[in-house]
C-alpha positions, 0 to 999 in steps of 0.5 A: 391149877398148875395146868392152867398156870402153865398154859398161861405161861406158854401163851405169854412166851409166844406173845411177850419177850421172856428170859428163857432158860436152857435145859440142864443136866444133873449129871453135867459131866456125863454130857460134856459136849452139851456143857462146853464145846471145848470138851470135843475130843477131850477123851483123846479117843472116839467117844459116844454119849447119850443122856435122858432127863425127865423132870417133874413127871407128876405134873402136866408141866413136865420136861423131857430132854434127850441128848446124844453126841460123838466126838473124835480126836485127831492127834496129828493136828491136836484137834477135836471134833464133835457132833451133838444133838439135843431134843427138848419137849416142854409140857402141855402143847409139846413145845419142842426144840431140836438142835444139831451142833458141830464142834471144834477144839484145839489142844495146846500144851503150855507146859509138861502138865498144863494144857489149854483147850478152846472150842467152838460150836455152830448149831442149827435149831428147830423149834415148834409147838402143837397149838391145838393141845393148848387151852385158851380163855375163850374156850371156857364158859364164863358162867359154868366154867365148862370147857366147851367153846371153840377158840377164836385164836388163829394159828395160821403162822408161827408154829415153827422157827429155825435159826443158827446159834453160836457158842464157844468155851475153853478149858485149862487143866492138869492131870488132877485139876480142871477149870472151864468156861463157856458161853452159849447163844452168843448171837442171841437168836430170836426164838419166838414162834410169833414175831421177833419178840424173844431173843435167847439170853446168853448162857454163861457157865463156869465149871471146875473140879479137883480129883483126889486119888485114894490109892497112892500106889497106882494113883488111878485117875492121874494116869500112873496106871490106867489098868488099876481100878480107880479110887478117888474123890472128886469135888466139883462145881458148876455155876451157870447164869442166863438172863436174870437167873443164876444157879450153882451145882456143888458136890462130889463124886466118890469113885470106887470102880466099878461103882461111882456115887455122887451127891449134889446140891443145886441152888443159890440160897444167898440170892433171892429173886423175890422176897420170901422166895428161896433159891433152893432147887434140888438135892441130887443123888447119883449112882453109876457103874463103869466097866472097861470103856463103858459107863452108865449112870442114874440120878434122882433130883429130890425137889427142895424148892417150894414146889415140893416132892409132889413134882415127882423130882427128876430122873436122869440116865446117862451112857458113855462109851469110849472106843479105845483099847487098853494100849490106846488108853495108856497112850492117851494118858494126859486127858482131862481128869473129869469124872465119867459121870 
């Protein structure tokens, strides 16, 4: 039944206007360039990140999302540049989206301990589907229910679409606190595979956090001693809105280097889209390991919505590497205090 429901939703998305939503990462600070183009160059050193997410593996209507990014900071001109590549595959029919984005940010020091960093992104997006993996109503025998008839649907065109996408964002931060906003798909490109029927809604996000050091002697995480192991608690939030949907991620990181733990809740229970339909999504559990310039994280989303645990939840892996020596890390002390995961 879930298979047929998903097929119907796919067909409707090609024919009628829909309010699509972007892929999301539970480890959103492990995909900084995907979250906000203002993060380009925020490590103040060359940085590579990679992310993988597998959502609802127990269902045919599952999602696989990949991302990779590289960013670099030019200290002489206070500028960061980044390149981010995302690929998303959605369930039956293999609806695929690939986008390649170029980013630029500028770091402006407002006071001794206050920084402002705006950023911009221009992406080229490719979207396609294999129609022959889909099932249509005319292929089922109306009497026996057998799947045996050829379809009368035609797929002469509309299997692929390409478009440009513009996004922007900004960050304000100190050594201990940060807040950022971003707006993606500001030009609202048409993403429909058949006709000009589905303009991508703008996605707006607000994200913020506060790092609380537990070791007063070194205050690792606030850059007093970058060689000491970090001991900190970091509450953080992410609010995102796209079309008529919105969602809140709230939780915290517990950093006891070389290990990091995270506990999160995703949902917005005070808001209901339909009577009797709650707005709970998932409880998220994360564990990570960091060594020198490398960080690796794994998280699991336990589905708490009405879909239940039968979905198989969601699995996510992140990788991060910063190309900087200990001396360079000391030099680049006042960077955004976001967690490594």
